[in-house]
C-alpha positions in Angstrom: 16.4 1.0 3.5 15.3 4.3 4.9 13.2 5.2 1.9 11.5 1.8 2.1 10.6 2.5 5.7 9.2 5.9 4.8 7.1 4.4 2.0 5.7 1.8 4.4 5.0 4.5 7.0 3.1 6.6 4.4 1.1 3.6 3.3 0.3 2.6 6.8 -0.6 6.1 7.9 -3.9 6.3 6.0 -4.9 2.9 7.2 -4.1 3.8 10.8 -6.1 7.0 10.4 -9.1 5.2 8.9 -8.9 2.6 11.7 -8.8 5.3 14.4 -11.7 7.1 12.8 -13.7 3.9 12.6 -13.0 3.2 16.2 -14.2 6.6 17.3 -17.4 6.1 15.3 -18.0 2.8 17.0 -17.3 4.2 20.5 -19.5 7.3 19.9 -21.9 7.5 22.7 -24.8 8.6 20.6 -24.3 6.2 17.7 -27.0 3.8 18.9 -29.5 6.6 19.4 -28.8 7.9 15.9 -29.4 4.5 14.4 -32.7 4.2 16.3 -33.7 7.7 15.0 -32.9 6.7 11.4 -35.0 3.5 11.7 -37.8 5.5 13.4 -37.7 8.0 10.4 -37.9 5.1 8.0 -40.9 3.6 9.8 -42.8 6.9 9.9 -42.1 7.7 6.3 -43.5 4.3 5.3 -46.5 4.8 7.6 -47.3 8.3 6.3 -46.2 9.8 2.9 -46.4 13.3 4.3 -43.8 12.7 7.0 -40.6 13.1 5.0 -41.8 16.2 3.0 -39.6 19.3 3.4 -42.5 21.3 4.8 -43.2 18.7 7.5 -39.5 18.4 8.5 -39.2 22.1 8.9 -42.4 22.1 11.0 -40.7 19.4 13.2 -37.7 21.7 13.7 -40.0 24.7 14.5 -41.9 22.7 17.1 -38.6 21.2 18.5 -37.2 24.7 19.1 -39.7 25.5 21.9 -38.6 22.6 24.2 -35.2 21.9 22.6 -33.7 25.1 23.9 -34.7 24.2 27.4 -33.5 20.6 26.8 -30.0 21.8 26.1 -29.9 23.8 29.3 -31.5 20.9 31.2 -28.6 18.7 30.0 -26.2 20.9 31.9 -28.5 20.8 35.0 -28.6 17.0 35.0 -24.9 16.6 34.3 -24.2 18.8 37.3 -26.2 16.3 39.4 -29.4 18.4 39.8 -32.9 18.6 38.2 -35.2 21.4 37.3 -39.0 20.7 36.9 -40.0 24.4 37.1 -39.1 25.3 33.5 -42.7 25.0 32.1 -44.0 27.3 34.8 -41.1 29.6 34.3 -42.0 29.8 30.6 -45.6 30.6 31.4 -44.6 33.3 33.9 -42.3 34.9 31.3 -45.1 34.9 28.8 -47.6 36.4 31.2 -45.1 39.0 32.5 -44.4 40.1 29.0 -48.1 40.6 28.3 -48.7 42.6 31.5 -45.6 44.8 31.0 -46.3 45.6 27.4 -50.1 45.7 27.3 -51.1 46.9 30.7 -48.0 48.9 31.9 -46.9 50.3 28.5 -43.3 49.3 29.0 -41.2 49.4 25.8 -41.1 46.0 24.2 -37.3 45.6 24.4 -37.2 46.7 28.0 -40.0 44.3 28.9 -38.1 41.4 27.3 -35.0 42.2 29.4 -37.0 42.6 32.6 -38.7 39.2 32.0 -35.3 37.5 31.5 -33.8 39.2 34.6 -36.7 37.9 36.7 -36.2 34.4 35.3 -32.5 34.4 36.1 -33.2 35.7 39.6 -35.6 32.7 40.3 -33.0 30.4 38.9 -30.3 31.9 41.1 -32.6 31.5 44.1 -33.0 27.8 43.4 -29.2 27.5 43.1 -28.6 29.4 46.4 -31.2 27.2 48.2 -29.3 24.1 46.9 -25.8 25.3 47.5 -26.1 27.2 50.8 -29.1 25.6 52.5 -29.0 22.0 51.2 -32.5 22.1 49.7 -32.6 19.5 46.9 -33.4 21.1 43.6 -36.2 18.6 43.1 -38.0 20.1 46.1 -37.3 23.8 45.3 -38.2 23.5 41.7 -41.3 21.5 42.6 -42.4 24.5 44.7 -41.7 26.8 41.9 -43.5 24.5 39.5 -46.7 25.3 41.5 -46.0 28.8 42.5 -44.8 30.3 39.2 -47.8 28.9 37.3 -50.1 30.3 39.9 -48.4 33.6 39.7 -48.7 33.6 35.9 -52.5 32.9 36.2 -52.8 35.6 38.8 -51.1 38.2 36.6 -53.3 37.5 33.6 -56.4 36.2 35.4 -55.8 33.1 33.3 -56.8 35.0 30.1 -54.5 35.5 27.0 -53.3 39.1 26.6 -52.9 39.9 22.9 -49.7 41.6 21.9 -50.4 43.4 18.6 -46.9 43.5 17.1 -46.0 42.0 13.7 -42.3 42.1 14.5 -43.0 40.1 17.7 -45.2 37.6 15.8 -42.3 37.1 13.3 -40.1 35.8 16.1 -42.2 32.8 16.6 -43.7 32.1 13.1 -41.4 34.0 10.7 -39.4 32.2 8.0 -36.0 33.1 6.6 -35.9 33.2 2.8 -39.6 32.2 2.9 -38.7 28.6 3.9 -36.6 28.2 7.1 -38.5 28.8 10.4 -36.9 31.5 12.5 -37.5 29.4 15.6 -35.4 26.6 14.1 -32.6 29.1 13.7 -32.8 29.9 17.4 -32.8 26.2 18.1 -29.6 25.6 16.2 -27.9 28.7 17.7 -28.8 27.5 21.2 -27.4 24.1 20.5 -24.1 25.6 19.2 -23.7 28.0 22.1 -24.5 25.5 24.9 -22.5 22.8 23.2 -19.4 25.1 23.0 -19.9 26.1 26.7 -20.2 22.5 27.8 -17.2 21.1 25.8 -14.8 24.0 25.3 -14.9 26.2 28.4 -13.6 25.9 31.9 -17.1 26.3 33.3 -18.4 23.4 31.1 -15.7 21.1 32.3 -16.4 22.2 35.9 -20.1 21.2 35.4 -19.0 17.6 34.4 -16.5 17.5 37.3 -19.1 18.6 39.9 -21.7 16.1 38.6 -19.2 13.3 38.6 -17.8 13.9 42.1 -18.7 17.1 44.0 -16.4 16.4 46.9 -13.4 15.8 44.7 -14.2 18.9 42.7 -14.2 21.0 45.9 -10.8 19.6 46.9 -9.6 20.4 43.4 -10.5 24.1 43.9 -13.6 24.1 41.7 -16.3 26.5 43.1 -19.0 23.9 43.3 -21.6 26.2 44.8 -21.1 28.8 42.1 -21.3 26.2 39.4 -24.6 24.9 40.6 -26.1 28.4 40.9 -25.0 29.4 37.4 -26.4 26.1 36.0 -29.8 26.8 37.5 -29.7 30.4 36.2 -29.0 29.1 32.7 -31.9 26.7 32.9 -34.3 29.5 34.0 -33.0 31.8 31.3 -33.6 29.1 28.6 -37.1 28.5 30.0 -37.8 32.2 29.7 -36.6 32.4 26.1 -38.8 29.4 25.3 -41.8 31.2 26.9 -41.1 34.3 24.9 -40.8 32.4 21.6 -44.1 30.6 22.3 -45.7 33.9 23.1 -44.5 35.2 19.8 -46.0 32.2 18.1 -49.3 32.9 19.7 -48.9 36.7 19.6 -50.0 37.0 23.2 -49.0 36.7 26.8 -50.4 33.4 28.0 -50.4 31.6 31.4 -51.5 28.3 29.9 -48.5 27.7 27.6 -45.7 25.2 28.1 -47.7 22.5 29.9 -45.4 19.5 30.1 -42.4 21.4 28.8 -40.3 20.1 31.7 -41.1 16.5 30.9 -40.2 16.9 27.2 -37.0 18.6 28.1 -35.9 16.0 30.7 -37.0 13.1 28.4 -35.0 14.5 25.4 -31.9 14.8 27.7 -32.3 11.3 29.1 -33.0 9.8 25.6 -29.9 11.6 24.4 -27.8 9.6 27.0 -27.5 12.1 29.9 -27.0 10.1 33.1 -29.5 10.9 35.8 -26.8 10.6 38.5 -24.8 13.3 36.9 -21.3 13.6 35.3 -22.2 12.3 31.8 -24.2 13.7 28.9 -23.7 15.5 25.6 -25.5 18.3 23.8 -25.3 16.3 20.5 -27.0 13.4 22.2 -29.7 15.8 23.5 -30.1 17.2 20.0 -30.9 13.8 18.7 -33.2 13.2 21.6 -35.1 16.4 20.9 -35.5 15.5 17.2 -36.7 12.0 18.2 -39.4 13.4 20.5 -40.5 16.1 18.0 -40.7 13.5 15.2 -42.7 11.2 17.5 -45.2 13.8 18.3 -45.5 14.9 14.7 -45.8 11.3 13.5 -48.6 10.5 16.0 -50.5 13.6 14.7 -50.1 12.5 11.1 -51.2 9.0 11.9 -54.3 10.3 13.7 -53.4 8.9 17.1 -55.9 9.8 19.8 -54.6 12.8 21.8 -55.1 10.9 25.1 -53.2 7.9 23.7 -50.4 10.3 22.7 -49.9 11.2 26.4 -49.7 7.4 27.1 -47.0 7.0 24.4 -45.0 10.0 25.7 -45.1 8.6 29.2 -44.0 5.2 28.0 -41.1 6.7 26.1 -39.9 8.5 29.2 -40.1 5.4 31.2 -38.2 3.3 28.6 -35.6 6.0 28.4 -35.0 6.0 32.1 -34.8 2.2 32.2 -32.3 2.2 29.3 -30.4 5.0 31.2 -30.2 2.9 34.4 -29.1 -0.2 32.4 -26.4 1.7 30.6 -25.1 3.2 33.9 -24.9 -0.2 35.6 -23.1 -1.7 32.6 -20.6 1.2 32.4 -17.1 0.3 33.7 -16.2 1.9 37.0 -13.5 4.6 36.4 
């Protein structure tokens, strides 16, 4: 009798495991988005024979890297219940500062990169402090930086590109591993892994979700809410700085005109990926899919010869639709 029960248990175990796995797949938050992405890829591949080529897909990954790195950090910001619309201007300032330090001041390249990142983190910390200790909404403080940092970048460079003659630096933005894989795509994947691990596997990451879900309850639970918000804004500024440096490497110059609209692509990718605007919910995997979706959309419109002005209309429509879907999903979600 005992042996018969064991045999039934062993037979039922694989079934239970399969059922459990299937249930997890069905309940996966990003499943719907992944299906949409697959259908979108099918449509674009039918519309343009060039879309699914290996070279074009690698180009999509390379272009995705410049706003994808920021989108991952933006996910943490939004999950914490905040927003950062200064990332594009921060990227432009980082690029301009690098050009000034290396070209005009003769600062060693590695030192200049570190200084640029430190300045970015300091601005991010300032935004966090204004929010945490003075109650200034991050929308307001980052809006001010959106204007001020771009202006400072233009002031430093007189709004002219500053060529940086360095083949090694140029390789950062346009180089290819094994002659095929864009280096920028490698940075993109590394950033996704690092921020994903931080978000899901660390005490800090869990604190970000708790703070975004209910800041008052988090305070009562002993979570340092102010510190969490400050660090999140610093991470966002650092990611923007890295994106600015990578785009500078692609152009081989310090440039105050780069990263126009970076903040909107980053926010859109995060929202499309399922991050809830009110905070507390969102995943890096979802944002990753959102980044690929936007990069593929931009690439597809270019291949199909869509008017550049019309492309801006489409991008705006995508953001609006993503926000509407986000609000709809939030209202339908059960109250926990």
